C-alpha positions as a Markdown table, in Angstrom:
| # | Residue | x | y | z |
|---|---|---|---|---|
| 1 | Met | 40.8 | -6.1 | -35.4 |
| 2 | Thr | 39.4 | -6.9 | -38.8 |
| 3 | Ala | 38.3 | -4.4 | -41.5 |
| 4 | Glu | 34.7 | -5.4 | -40.8 |
| 5 | Glu | 35.1 | -4.4 | -37.2 |
| 6 | Thr | 36.5 | -0.9 | -38.0 |
| 7 | Ile | 35.0 | 2.1 | -39.7 |
| 8 | Glu | 37.3 | 4.5 | -41.5 |
| 9 | Leu | 36.6 | 8.1 | -40.6 |
| 10 | Asp | 38.2 | 10.8 | -42.8 |
| 11 | Val | 38.5 | 14.0 | -40.8 |
| 12 | His | 40.2 | 16.8 | -42.7 |
| 13 | Gly | 42.1 | 14.3 | -44.9 |
| 14 | Arg | 43.3 | 12.3 | -41.9 |
| 15 | Arg | 42.0 | 8.8 | -41.9 |
| 16 | Val | 41.3 | 7.1 | -38.6 |
| 17 | Gly | 40.2 | 3.5 | -38.2 |
| 18 | Val | 37.6 | 3.4 | -35.4 |
| 19 | Pro | 35.9 | 0.3 | -33.9 |
| 20 | Arg | 32.3 | -0.1 | -35.1 |
| 21 | Glu | 31.2 | 0.0 | -31.4 |
| 22 | Val | 32.8 | 3.4 | -30.9 |
| 23 | Val | 31.3 | 4.8 | -34.1 |
| 24 | Gly | 27.9 | 3.6 | -32.9 |
| 25 | Arg | 28.3 | 5.3 | -29.5 |
| 26 | Leu | 29.5 | 8.5 | -31.2 |
| 27 | Ala | 26.4 | 8.4 | -33.5 |
| 28 | Ala | 24.1 | 7.9 | -30.5 |
| 29 | Ala | 25.8 | 10.8 | -28.6 |
| 30 | Ala | 25.4 | 13.1 | -31.7 |
| 31 | Ala | 21.8 | 12.0 | -32.2 |
| 32 | Ala | 21.1 | 12.9 | -28.5 |
| 33 | Gln | 22.1 | 16.5 | -29.4 |
| 34 | Ala | 20.4 | 16.6 | -32.8 |
| 35 | Gly | 17.6 | 18.8 | -31.5 |
| 36 | Val | 20.1 | 21.4 | -30.4 |
| 37 | Ser | 22.3 | 21.4 | -33.5 |
| 38 | Ser | 21.8 | 20.5 | -37.1 |
| 39 | Arg | 25.5 | 19.7 | -37.3 |
| 40 | His | 25.0 | 17.1 | -34.6 |
| 41 | Arg | 22.1 | 15.7 | -36.6 |
| 42 | Asp | 24.2 | 15.6 | -39.7 |
| 43 | Leu | 27.1 | 13.9 | -37.9 |
| 44 | Ser | 24.7 | 11.3 | -36.5 |
| 45 | Leu | 23.4 | 10.5 | -40.0 |
| 46 | Met | 26.9 | 10.3 | -41.5 |
| 47 | Leu | 28.1 | 8.0 | -38.8 |
| 48 | Gly | 25.1 | 5.8 | -39.2 |
| 49 | Arg | 25.7 | 5.6 | -42.9 |
| 50 | Gly | 29.3 | 4.8 | -42.1 |
| 51 | Leu | 28.2 | 1.8 | -40.1 |
| 52 | Asp | 26.7 | 0.4 | -43.3 |
| 53 | Ser | 29.4 | 1.4 | -45.7 |
| 54 | Gly | 32.5 | 1.1 | -43.6 |
| 55 | Arg | 33.7 | 4.6 | -44.4 |
| 56 | Val | 32.8 | 8.2 | -43.6 |
| 57 | Thr | 34.2 | 11.5 | -44.8 |
| 58 | Leu | 33.2 | 14.4 | -42.5 |
| 59 | Ser | 32.6 | 18.0 | -43.6 |
| 60 | Arg | 34.0 | 20.9 | -41.5 |
| 61 | Gly | 30.7 | 21.3 | -39.6 |
| 62 | Glu | 30.5 | 17.6 | -38.9 |
| 63 | Ala | 34.1 | 17.6 | -37.7 |
| 64 | Arg | 33.2 | 20.4 | -35.3 |
| 65 | Ala | 30.2 | 18.5 | -34.0 |
| 66 | Leu | 32.4 | 15.4 | -33.6 |
| 67 | Arg | 34.9 | 17.5 | -31.5 |
| 68 | Ala | 32.0 | 18.7 | -29.4 |
| 69 | Val | 30.7 | 15.2 | -28.8 |
| 70 | Leu | 34.2 | 14.0 | -27.9 |
| 71 | Glu | 34.7 | 17.0 | -25.5 |
| 72 | Asp | 31.5 | 16.0 | -23.7 |
| 73 | Glu | 33.1 | 12.7 | -22.7 |
| 74 | Pro | 36.9 | 13.2 | -23.1 |
| 75 | Ser | 38.0 | 9.8 | -21.9 |
| 76 | Gly | 34.9 | 7.8 | -23.0 |
| 77 | Tyr | 36.1 | 6.8 | -26.5 |
| 78 | Gly | 39.6 | 5.5 | -25.8 |
| 79 | Ala | 42.7 | 6.0 | -27.9 |
| 80 | Glu | 40.6 | 6.3 | -31.1 |
| 81 | Gly | 38.7 | 9.1 | -29.5 |
| 82 | Glu | 41.9 | 10.9 | -28.7 |
| 83 | Glu | 43.1 | 10.5 | -32.3 |
| 84 | Leu | 39.8 | 11.7 | -33.6 |
| 85 | Met | 40.0 | 14.7 | -31.3 |
| 86 | Arg | 43.4 | 15.6 | -32.6 |
| 87 | Ala | 42.1 | 15.2 | -36.2 |
| 88 | Ala | 39.0 | 17.3 | -35.5 |
| 89 | Ser | 41.0 | 20.0 | -33.9 |
| 90 | Glu | 43.1 | 20.6 | -37.0 |
| 91 | Leu | 40.8 | 23.2 | -38.5 |
């Protein structure tokens, strides 16, 4: 996988390389919950920016929203999702 195909997510200082397609799906899932939670809205926006820049640093609130998105579909994001879940759970 090339650098252009991965987005670096920094979650609590832990950097995880995530395929662009997975980041797009996470952003869409967060956007679907944006009406319920401003944290989900913020996460969606940050992930969208990350698709453009190649890198995202998440705040605590965004990391909590990421964990909630991952918990909604535990096996839907593959090994990268599992690694993100571990990083997001380290609060």
